[in-house]
N, C-alpha and C positions, 0 to 999 in steps of 0.2 A: 814851823818846818813842815808839819803835816799839810797845812793849807797850801804851801808852795808846791808840794808834791801833787795834790789834787789839781791845782791850777795848771801845773805843767802837764799832768796826765790828760786833763780836759783839752788843753791846747793841742797836744799830739793827736788825740782822738779827733778833734775838729779838723786838723790838717789832713788826717787820713780820709775822713768823710768827704772833705772838699776835693781831695785828689781823686777819690773814687768817682765822685759825681762828675768831675772834669773829664776823666777818662771815658765814662759812659756818654757824656755829651759829645765828645769828639768822635767817638765811634758812631754814634747815632747821626751826627752831622755828615760823616763820610758816607754812611749807608743812604741817607736821604738824598745827598747830592748825586750819588751814583744812580739811585733809582729815578729820581725826578728829572735829572738831566740826560740820562742815557738809557738805563735798563727798563724804565717804565714807558718808553716811547711807544712800543707796540700796544701796551695796555691803554695808554692815552689815546692813540689813534683809533682804537676799536670802540671808543665811547661815543655816545650821542653828543651833539654839539653843546648842549647845556651842561651835560655831565662833564664834558671836557673843560668847560669854563670852571666848574666847581673843582675839578682836579687841579687846575692851575692855581686857583685861589688857595686851596688847601696846601699846595706845595709852598706857597709864599708864607702861609701861617706857620707851617713847620719850621721854615727858615727863621722867621721872626722869633718864635719861641726859643729856638736853639741859640740864636744870637743873644737874646736877653739872658738866658741861663749862662752861657759861656762868659759873657761880659761880667756878670755878677760873680761867678766863680773866680775869674781872673783877678777881680778886685779883692776878693777874700784871700787869695794866694799872695797878692802884693802886700796886704796888711800883715799877714803871717810872716812874710819874709822881711818885713821892715822897709819895704820899698815904697810904701805909700803912707802918708800921714793919716791918722784917725779921722781928722776933720774932712779930708778928701773922701774917704770911704763912706762917711755918713751923709754926704751930700745927696739930696733926693735924686739927682741925675744918675747916681751910681746904684740906685735901688733896682730890684729885679725887673720891675715893669710888668704890666698886665699881659697875659697871654690872650691872643685873639681867639675868640671862641669858634669852634667848628660846628657846623650845622648838621644835626643828626640825620635829617632826611637826605641831605646831599651825600653824607658819608656812606649811607647804605648802598648807594649806586656805584661807589668807587671800587676798584679792584682790591682784593684782600691785602696785597703787599702795600698799597697806599694806605689803607686803613690801619695796618699794623704800625707803620711809621708815624702816622698822625696820632694814634693812641699812645705810642711810646714817647712822642714829644710832649703830649699833654701830661702824661704821668711824670716825666722828668721835671717839667716846669712845676707841677704840684709839689713834688718832693723838695725842690729847691725853695719854693715859696714857704713851705712848712718850716724849713731850716731857717730861712730869713725871719719868719714870724717868731720862731722860738728864741732867736737871738734878740729880738726887739731892736732897740737902737744901741744895745751894748755890744762892743766889739768882742771878739773871741778871747776867752780867758780872762775877761775883766768883769767878774761878777761880784767882787768884794766892794764894800762901801768906799774904800779908798780909791779903787779904780773907777767907780761910778762918779765920784767927785772929780777925779782927774779928767774924765770924759766931759763932764759938764763944763769944767774950766776951759778945756780945749775948744769946746764949741762956743764959749763966750768971747774968746779972743780971736 
């Protein structure tokens, strides 16, 4: 009975972490869209041509990072809600995906608001990558030997 309580508690904690990260990702995505599509237009227009290209590239990198993060978090939420099979969630296509690196030299020439969004997207991606790595290939709340065996069986068929 005690193990079930720990597993249930861990599952609830995991859900809260996923929900918090999801909220953070959606807020950051909205801030990034607002800045890179509208609010940062004056910042972008004031840049030298090559820095303007870097600004556009970094905007795409932020979007890519956030899309990877949000997709992974949605997968985790679907598994938690029983809406997705374990086998589907463990598919390599549903893994987080690599974050495109940002160039330090290029970043230094960008406006502070752009750098803040870039740094925040990198930080969020790192946090989610650590969570994914900590989970390994084991789904949430399935750390017992029985659940491990069930996972391996699910993958085998």
